[in-house]
C-alpha positions in Angstrom: 72.3 94.0 98.2 76.0 94.8 100.6 75.9 98.3 102.1 79.5 99.2 103.9 80.0 101.9 106.5 83.7 102.3 106.2 84.3 105.3 104.0 86.8 107.7 103.6 86.9 111.4 104.2 88.7 113.8 101.9 91.0 114.6 104.3 91.5 111.2 106.1 92.3 109.8 102.3 94.5 113.0 101.5 96.7 112.0 105.4 96.8 108.2 104.0 98.1 109.3 100.9 100.7 111.4 102.2 102.0 108.4 104.8 102.2 106.5 102.1 104.2 108.4 99.9 106.5 109.2 102.7 107.0 105.9 103.6 107.7 104.5 100.1 110.4 107.7 99.9 112.1 105.9 103.1 112.0 102.5 101.6 113.4 103.7 98.4 116.2 105.5 101.0 116.7 102.3 102.6 117.1 100.4 99.9 119.4 102.3 98.7 121.7 103.2 101.6 121.5 98.8 101.7 119.9 99.1 105.5 118.3 96.9 107.5 116.1 94.3 106.0 113.3 94.9 108.8 113.1 98.7 107.4 112.3 97.5 104.3 109.6 95.5 105.7 108.4 98.2 107.9 108.3 100.9 105.3 107.1 98.6 102.8 104.2 97.1 104.3 103.0 100.7 105.4 103.3 102.0 102.1 101.6 99.3 100.7 98.9 99.5 103.4 98.4 103.5 102.5 98.3 102.9 99.2 95.6 99.7 99.1 93.4 101.9 101.9 93.1 104.8 99.2 93.0 102.5 96.6 90.1 100.3 97.8 87.9 102.1 100.6 85.2 104.3 98.7 85.0 108.0 99.7 82.3 109.4 101.6 79.4 110.1 99.5 78.5 113.9 99.7 
């Protein structure tokens, strides 16, 4: 069976989730203000990667 050694601890997962939420808020702020497109890409990618990481990496077995 395929075994992965890549796990998230609860603290790291929480930190990634908080950063993703703040990035999503910044994305929405730039979007509403019709700001620069590069900022939309930056904040959107940070939020997306953070949420995908928390969503698809397993938590550390206890």
